[in-house]
C-alpha positions in Angstrom: 112.5 84.8 10.0 110.6 81.5 10.5 111.9 79.3 13.3 111.6 75.5 13.3 111.4 74.3 16.9 112.1 70.7 17.7 109.5 69.2 20.1 108.0 65.9 21.4 104.4 64.7 21.3 102.0 65.0 24.2 99.8 62.0 24.9 96.7 64.0 26.0 95.8 66.2 23.0 92.7 64.4 21.8 90.0 67.1 21.1 86.6 66.4 22.5 83.3 67.5 21.2 84.2 71.1 22.3 87.9 71.1 21.4 90.8 70.6 23.7 90.2 71.6 27.3 92.8 71.4 30.1 93.8 73.3 33.2 95.7 76.5 32.4 98.9 75.0 33.9 98.8 72.2 31.2 98.7 74.7 28.4 101.5 76.7 29.9 103.9 73.7 29.6 106.7 74.4 27.1 105.5 73.5 23.6 102.1 72.2 24.6 100.0 75.0 23.0 102.4 75.1 20.0 102.2 71.4 19.4 98.4 71.4 19.3 98.2 74.4 17.0 100.8 72.9 14.6 98.9 69.7 14.6 95.8 71.6 13.5 97.7 73.4 10.7 99.4 70.1 9.6 96.1 68.3 9.6 94.5 70.9 7.4 97.3 70.7 4.9 96.7 73.2 2.0 93.2 74.3 3.2 94.6 77.1 5.3 97.8 78.1 3.5 97.0 81.3 1.6 93.6 81.5 3.3 91.9 83.6 6.0 91.3 82.5 9.6 89.3 84.2 12.4 90.9 84.2 15.8 89.6 85.2 19.3 88.5 84.0 22.7 86.5 84.7 25.8 89.1 86.7 27.6 89.9 84.1 30.2 93.4 83.8 31.7 96.1 82.9 29.1 93.9 84.2 26.3 96.2 87.1 25.3 99.3 85.0 25.5 97.9 82.3 23.4 96.8 84.7 20.7 100.3 86.1 20.5 101.7 82.6 20.0 99.0 81.6 17.4 99.5 84.7 15.3 103.3 84.1 15.1 102.6 80.4 14.2 100.0 81.3 11.6 102.4 83.7 9.9 105.1 81.0 9.9 102.7 78.4 8.4 101.7 80.4 5.4 98.3 81.8 6.5 97.4 84.8 4.3 95.2 86.8 6.7 94.0 86.5 10.3 91.0 88.5 11.5 91.4 88.9 15.3 89.0 90.4 17.8 90.2 93.6 19.5 91.9 92.7 22.8 91.7 89.1 21.7 88.0 89.0 22.5 85.5 87.2 20.3 82.4 85.3 21.3 82.0 81.8 19.9 78.8 82.6 17.9 80.4 85.8 16.6 83.4 83.9 15.4 81.1 81.5 13.5 79.3 84.5 12.0 82.6 86.1 10.9 83.8 82.9 9.3 80.7 82.7 7.2 80.5 86.4 6.3 84.1 86.6 5.3 84.4 83.3 3.5 87.2 82.3 5.8 88.7 78.8 5.8 88.0 78.5 9.5 88.6 79.9 12.9 90.4 79.3 16.1 88.4 79.9 19.3 90.1 80.1 22.7 87.7 79.1 25.4 86.8 76.4 27.9 83.2 77.6 27.6 81.4 77.5 30.9 84.4 76.1 32.9 86.0 78.4 35.5 88.9 80.6 34.6 91.9 82.2 36.2 95.5 80.8 36.8 94.0 77.7 38.6 91.1 77.4 36.1 90.7 75.9 32.6 91.7 76.9 29.1 90.6 75.5 25.8 91.1 75.6 22.0 88.7 74.7 19.3 88.9 74.8 15.5 85.9 75.7 13.5 85.6 74.9 9.8 84.6 77.0 6.8 80.8 76.7 7.5 81.5 78.3 10.9 80.8 75.1 12.9 83.0 72.9 15.1 85.4 70.6 13.4 83.8 67.2 12.5 85.1 64.0 14.0 87.3 62.9 11.0 89.2 66.2 11.3 89.5 66.1 15.1 90.8 62.5 14.8 93.4 63.6 12.2 94.5 66.4 14.6 94.9 63.9 17.4 96.8 61.4 15.3 99.2 64.2 14.2 99.7 65.3 17.8 101.0 61.8 18.6 103.7 62.1 16.0 104.7 65.7 15.8 108.4 66.5 16.2 108.6 70.2 15.2 106.5 73.4 14.8 107.0 76.6 12.9 106.9 80.0 14.5 108.2 83.5 14.2 110.6 84.8 16.9 109.0 86.4 20.0 107.8 89.9 19.4 104.9 91.9 20.9 101.9 92.2 18.7 99.4 95.0 19.3 95.9 93.4 19.4 94.3 96.3 21.3 94.1 98.8 18.4 91.7 98.4 15.5 94.0 98.4 12.5 95.4 96.3 9.6 99.1 95.5 9.5 101.6 92.9 8.2 103.2 90.2 10.3 105.9 89.0 7.8 103.8 88.1 4.8 100.6 87.6 6.7 97.9 90.4 7.0 96.5 90.8 10.5 93.2 92.7 10.8 92.2 93.7 14.3 88.5 94.4 14.4 85.7 95.3 16.8 84.2 91.9 17.5 80.8 93.3 18.3 79.9 95.4 15.3 79.4 92.6 12.7 77.5 90.4 15.2 75.2 93.2 16.3 74.4 94.0 12.6 73.4 90.3 12.0 71.1 90.4 15.0 69.4 93.6 13.6 68.7 91.7 10.4 67.1 88.8 12.2 65.0 90.5 14.9 62.5 93.3 15.0 64.6 95.8 16.9 61.9 98.5 16.6 59.4 96.3 18.3 61.8 95.4 21.1 62.8 99.0 21.5 59.1 99.9 22.0 58.9 97.1 24.7 61.7 98.8 26.7 60.2 102.2 26.2 57.0 101.0 27.8 58.8 100.4 31.1 59.7 96.8 30.6 62.6 95.9 32.9 65.3 93.3 32.2 68.6 92.1 33.7 71.2 90.4 31.7 74.1 88.7 33.6 77.2 88.4 31.5 79.0 86.7 34.4 82.1 88.7 33.7 82.6 86.8 30.5 82.6 87.5 26.8 79.0 88.6 26.2 79.3 91.8 28.4 80.5 94.1 25.6 78.0 92.6 23.1 75.1 92.9 25.6 75.9 96.5 26.5 75.9 97.6 22.8 72.8 95.6 21.8 70.6 96.0 24.9 71.6 99.4 26.3 72.6 101.2 23.1 70.7 99.8 20.2 67.6 98.7 22.0 67.4 101.6 24.5 67.4 99.5 27.7 68.4 101.6 30.8 72.0 101.6 31.9 72.6 98.9 34.4 70.4 96.4 32.5 73.6 94.4 31.9 75.3 93.3 35.1 78.8 91.7 35.5 79.4 93.1 32.1 83.2 93.5 32.1 85.1 90.4 30.9 87.7 89.3 33.5 90.4 86.7 33.2 89.0 84.8 36.2 85.4 85.7 35.5 85.4 87.7 38.8 86.0 84.4 40.7 82.7 83.0 39.5 81.7 80.0 37.5 80.5 81.3 34.1 77.8 78.7 33.7 74.3 80.2 33.3 72.2 77.9 35.5 70.2 78.3 38.7 73.2 77.4 40.8 75.9 79.6 39.3 73.7 82.5 38.4 72.3 82.8 41.8 72.6 86.6 41.9 70.3 86.9 38.9 67.9 84.4 40.2 67.5 86.3 43.4 66.7 89.5 41.5 64.0 87.8 39.5 62.5 86.2 42.6 62.3 89.5 44.5 58.9 91.3 44.8 60.0 94.3 42.8 62.3 92.3 40.5 62.6 92.9 36.7 60.1 91.4 34.2 62.8 89.3 32.4 66.2 87.9 33.2 68.8 86.1 31.1 72.4 85.1 31.4 75.1 83.7 29.1 78.3 81.7 29.7 82.1 82.1 29.3 82.2 82.2 25.5 78.6 83.4 24.8 77.0 80.3 23.3 74.7 79.3 26.2 71.7 81.0 27.6 69.4 80.9 30.6 65.9 82.5 30.5 64.0 83.7 33.5 60.7 85.3 34.1 59.6 86.8 37.4 59.7 83.9 39.8 59.9 81.6 36.9 62.6 79.5 35.3 62.3 78.4 31.6 63.8 74.9 31.1 66.1 75.0 28.1 64.2 72.1 26.5 61.0 74.0 26.8 62.7 77.1 25.5 63.6 75.4 22.2 60.1 74.1 21.8 58.5 77.5 22.5 60.8 79.3 20.1 59.9 76.8 17.4 56.2 77.1 18.0 56.4 80.9 17.8 59.1 81.3 15.1 56.8 83.3 12.8 56.7 86.1 15.4 60.3 86.9 14.4 61.2 88.5 11.0 63.9 86.0 10.1 61.6 83.1 10.5 58.3 84.7 9.4 57.9 82.1 6.6 58.1 79.3 9.1 60.7 76.6 9.8 61.8 73.6 7.8 62.7 71.4 10.7 64.0 71.1 14.2 66.9 69.1 15.7 67.6 68.4 19.4 70.3 66.5 21.2 69.1 63.1 22.5 69.1 64.1 26.2 67.0 67.2 25.4 63.3 66.7 26.3 60.9 65.7 23.6 58.9 69.0 23.9 60.3 70.0 20.5 59.0 66.8 19.0 55.5 67.8 19.9 55.9 71.1 18.1 57.5 69.6 15.0 54.6 67.1 14.7 52.0 70.0 15.0 53.9 72.0 12.3 54.3 69.0 10.0 58.1 69.1 10.0 60.8 66.7 11.0 62.5 66.7 14.4 65.9 65.0 14.4 67.5 63.4 17.5 71.3 63.7 17.5 74.1 63.1 19.9 75.2 65.9 22.2 77.6 68.3 20.4 76.8 71.2 18.1 78.8 69.7 15.2 76.0 67.1 14.7 73.6 69.9 13.8 76.0 71.2 11.1 75.2 68.7 8.4 71.5 69.2 9.0 71.8 73.0 8.8 74.0 72.9 5.7 71.5 70.5 4.0 68.6 72.9 4.9 66.9 70.1 6.8 66.4 72.2 9.9 66.0 75.9 10.9 66.2 75.7 14.7 68.2 73.4 17.0 69.1 73.1 20.6 70.5 71.1 23.6 69.2 70.8 27.1 72.6 72.2 28.3 71.3 75.8 27.8 72.2 75.9 24.1 69.9 77.1 21.4 70.5 78.3 17.8 69.4 78.5 14.2 70.7 78.5 10.7 72.2 82.0 11.1 75.5 80.5 12.4 76.8 77.0 13.1 77.1 77.4 16.8 74.7 77.7 19.6 74.1 81.4 20.4 73.2 82.8 23.8 72.4 86.4 22.9 70.4 85.2 19.8 68.2 83.2 22.1 67.7 86.2 24.5 66.8 88.4 21.6 64.3 85.8 20.3 62.6 85.8 23.7 62.5 89.6 23.7 61.0 89.7 20.3 58.4 87.1 21.4 57.6 89.1 24.5 57.1 92.2 22.5 54.8 90.6 20.0 52.7 88.5 22.4 52.5 91.0 25.2 52.5 88.3 27.8 54.8 87.5 30.7 57.4 84.7 30.4 55.4 82.5 32.7 52.1 82.9 30.8 53.8 82.1 27.5 55.3 78.9 28.9 52.1 77.8 30.6 50.1 78.5 27.4 52.5 76.3 25.6 52.1 73.5 28.2 48.4 73.6 27.9 48.5 73.3 24.1 51.2 70.7 23.7 51.4 69.0 27.1 54.3 69.5 29.5 57.4 67.3 29.2 58.3 67.6 32.9 62.1 67.5 32.9 65.1 67.7 35.2 68.9 67.2 35.0 71.0 66.1 37.9 74.8 66.7 37.7 77.3 64.8 39.8 80.5 66.8 39.3 84.1 65.9 40.0 83.6 62.2 40.3 86.5 59.7 40.3 86.8 58.9 36.6 87.3 55.2 37.1 84.3 55.0 39.4 82.1 56.9 37.0 83.1 54.7 34.1 82.5 51.6 36.1 79.0 52.8 37.0 78.3 53.3 33.3 79.8 49.9 32.3 77.7 48.1 34.9 74.5 49.8 33.8 75.3 49.1 30.2 75.5 45.4 31.0 72.1 45.6 32.8 70.2 47.3 29.9 69.1 44.0 28.1 67.4 42.8 31.3 65.3 46.0 31.8 62.6 45.8 29.2 59.4 44.4 30.7 60.4 45.2 34.2 58.5 47.6 36.4 60.0 50.6 38.2 58.3 53.7 39.8 55.0 52.2 38.8 55.9 52.1 35.1 57.0 49.3 32.7 60.3 49.7 30.9 59.5 49.5 27.1 63.1 49.7 25.8 66.7 50.3 27.0 69.7 51.0 24.8 73.1 52.7 24.3 72.2 55.5 21.9 73.8 55.5 18.5 73.3 58.0 15.7 73.5 57.6 11.9 73.9 60.9 10.2 71.1 61.2 7.6 73.4 63.4 5.4 76.7 61.6 5.2 75.9 58.2 6.8 78.5 58.5 9.6 77.7 56.5 12.7 78.4 57.7 16.2 78.0 55.2 19.1 77.9 55.2 22.9 76.2 58.6 23.2 74.2 57.9 26.4 72.3 55.1 28.1 68.5 55.4 27.7 65.8 53.7 29.7 62.3 54.3 28.1 59.0 53.6 29.9 55.7 52.7 28.3 54.0 56.0 29.3 56.3 58.5 27.7 58.8 58.7 30.5 62.6 58.1 30.3 65.9 58.2 32.2 69.1 59.0 30.4 72.7 58.7 31.8 75.8 60.4 30.2 79.3 61.1 31.2 80.1 64.7 30.2 83.3 65.5 28.4 83.3 69.3 29.2 85.1 69.3 32.5 88.8 68.9 33.2 88.8 67.6 36.8 87.4 64.1 37.2 84.1 63.1 35.5 80.7 64.6 35.5 77.7 62.2 35.5 74.6 63.7 34.1 71.2 62.1 34.7 68.2 63.3 32.7 64.7 62.5 33.8 61.6 63.2 31.9 57.9 62.4 32.0 55.0 63.8 29.9 52.1 65.3 31.8 48.9 66.4 30.2 46.6 66.8 33.2 46.2 70.6 33.7 46.0 70.3 37.5 49.5 68.6 37.6 51.2 71.0 35.2 51.8 73.6 37.8 53.6 71.2 40.2 57.3 71.6 40.7 59.3 69.2 38.5 61.3 67.7 41.3 58.1 66.7 43.1 56.4 65.3 40.0 59.5 63.3 39.0 60.5 62.1 42.5 59.6 58.4 41.8 61.8 58.5 38.6 64.6 60.3 40.4 64.7 57.6 43.0 64.6 54.9 40.4 67.4 56.5 38.5 69.6 56.4 41.6 68.7 52.8 42.3 69.1 51.4 38.8 72.6 52.9 38.4 73.7 52.5 42.0 74.8 56.2 42.1 75.1 56.4 45.9 76.9 53.1 46.3 79.3 53.7 43.4 80.1 57.4 43.8 79.5 58.0 47.5 77.3 61.0 46.6 73.8 61.2 48.2 72.8 64.2 46.1 73.7 66.0 42.9 75.9 69.1 42.8 73.6 70.9 40.3 69.9 70.4 39.7 68.4 71.9 36.6 
């Protein structure tokens, strides 16, 4: 029996580029989760009635409870079938793949990505559309507008639903199919990569460690690396998804994956290291005593795409987010293909992928992907690197250094100031925005500013315009500073400062980025008044 529950709107349900993210305690408020889900269903009108949806999450705290509610609401709203990952688990890229393979109308992903979990952590909901990608801005705006007016939602009465057993059953008139979330994704990876070649690599004594950070990729990694590819047991560490991610921060960077970094920096450490985040869409790549900058990773994969079966015929184009370094641009130019510069947010790649303008895409925030899904894909990137290592028979470090010597090195760093007072962070950006017109022609760090702007993007496919995507200061000798406020956190604001300078002198390419970029790092602080306005004398995370 369908229940109609009266409710009131909540004022804070505007989805960001990665869906709606809030502390768990916010989602646990009476009607809060239900209001947002009903707003999604109402905004999609007849698109989802009688259709199939895919549902799952990264296993964080409140994941199982949310799935129970969403299944009851889906049945009450006329959804025909819901495909749910066993135990409520489903990585973000695997959801995207399942939507595309099954011809589903869309999918609901429960995750706050790389944000901490647990009762005091964060939770999130994101709707992905029929192409497997994140909802575009017109849809997220409709959802938000509906959330401001909603006064009722539809749901079945409370009843326990078994999501731990693989089976197909009826929930009123809706079919629920509980599936192994790993099998379909693993089969897709086998079609893309040369598993025989990678298997031979492991058989030769090659050693790897993959840190799943007690998040969603653990089950996937154990099947793919240790079972299908023959890597030794123990190759995957922190491989059991936990509601609080084992008390850690599931963000694969040098700060939060310190255990893995220590392993790779030890004298008898493994040859290769990698990590992924909460929902499995990000990746970090390490060699022995060597970190691969995500911007370089995108460029190197593009330059070596023909080493992989799925891309053996070459690529049609590349896209990168604006803050990502211009290393990929150099490769695109050499290959004679277009490199598109988009705002941050994977949905901006969707139109380019669907129009077959690009094959590979990536963001500096540890996200890389291709046309196989419409999300960034952490394990895909790791497998790409393994395939490349097997074919080229070189170390990670040698592959990267060879790339620098061929294309030049875009020396790059990102400084994150986390948990800032939101008003102070916004005031910093507003003041800098007002200063931009005065900067061209001035000299800083020994370089002349050639241009300064607030980045705006016009989609080459649908003509849509997106503004205020980051403040850019460009210098005459291929250096730049970019400032952005990130929308992925739930506590305060995060200021991200991106600093980049091209280096072609071989003797300087080996120097640490923080040393090479020190004059620009100091300039970035001075121009924005970071210390004065935030009270911070150093960033929380340096990448």
